[in-house]
C-alpha positions in Angstrom: 13.1 5.0 -12.9 13.2 3.1 -16.1 10.2 1.6 -17.9 11.0 -2.0 -18.7 7.7 -3.2 -20.1 4.4 -1.6 -21.1 1.3 -3.4 -22.6 -2.4 -3.1 -22.4 -2.4 -5.4 -19.3 0.9 -4.6 -17.4 3.6 -2.0 -16.8 6.9 -2.8 -15.2 9.2 -0.1 -13.9 12.7 -0.5 -12.5 13.1 1.9 -9.6 16.8 2.7 -9.4 18.6 3.9 -6.3 19.6 7.6 -6.2 23.2 7.1 -5.1 23.8 10.8 -5.0 21.3 11.0 -2.1 23.1 8.3 -0.1 22.0 6.8 3.2 21.5 8.9 6.2 24.2 8.3 8.8 22.4 8.2 12.1 25.6 8.8 14.1 26.0 12.2 12.4 22.3 13.1 12.3 20.9 15.5 14.8 18.4 14.1 17.3 15.2 15.1 15.6 12.4 13.3 13.8 13.7 14.1 10.3 16.8 11.9 10.7 15.5 8.7 9.1 17.6 6.0 7.4 17.3 5.3 3.7 17.9 1.9 2.3 20.1 1.7 -0.8 18.2 -0.9 -2.7 16.6 -1.0 -6.1 13.3 -2.5 -6.8 10.6 -3.2 -9.5 7.1 -2.0 -9.6 4.6 -4.2 -11.4 1.2 -2.7 -12.3 -1.7 -4.8 -13.3 -3.7 -2.4 -15.4 -6.7 -4.7 -15.6 -7.3 -4.7 -11.8 -5.8 -1.3 -11.1 -3.4 -2.8 -8.5 0.3 -2.7 -8.1 3.1 -4.6 -6.4 6.6 -3.4 -5.4 9.4 -6.0 -5.4 12.5 -5.3 -3.4 15.1 -7.4 -1.6 15.2 -11.1 -2.6 12.1 -10.7 -4.6 13.7 -8.0 -6.7 16.8 -10.2 -7.1 14.8 -13.1 -8.4 12.9 -10.8 -10.8 16.3 -9.4 -12.0 17.5 -12.9 -12.8 14.4 -13.4 -14.9 15.0 -10.2 -16.8 18.6 -11.3 -17.4 17.4 -14.7 -18.8 15.0 -12.8 -21.1 17.9 -10.7 -22.3 19.7 -13.9 -23.3 16.6 -15.6 -24.8 14.0 -13.1 -26.0 10.6 -14.3 -24.7 7.3 -14.0 -26.5 4.7 -11.5 -25.3 2.7 -14.4 -24.0 5.6 -15.7 -21.8 6.1 -12.2 -20.3 2.4 -11.7 -19.6 2.2 -15.2 -18.0 5.0 -14.5 -15.6 3.6 -11.0 -14.8 0.2 -12.6 -14.2 1.7 -14.7 -11.5 3.2 -11.7 -9.7 -0.1 -9.8 -10.2 -1.9 -12.3 -8.0 0.2 -10.9 -5.1 -0.8 -7.2 -5.9 -2.9 -5.7 -3.1 -2.2 -2.0 -3.5 -4.8 0.0 -5.5 -3.3 2.4 -8.0 -4.8 5.9 -7.6 -4.1 8.6 -10.2 -4.8 12.1 -9.0 
């Protein structure tokens, strides 16, 4: 995992694939309940600290977010621009964040 952004309002983490773990090959796996497939995809977790909710982006959502990050690397955004974009994603957040 790599922290990409952290402010009073939001945190964004890039969840990287552990390629060493690899995907489970179901053809070689024994016939038991522990043989489960693992998708080899990265994603982004966005936490809205104000509401205490989080959102995980993977698949095409993660690809779109990655394009935004690449655009930011070319043209450094203001904090306000970053927070505005994250606010839009935060409206989709439904999962409460629980710290134990």
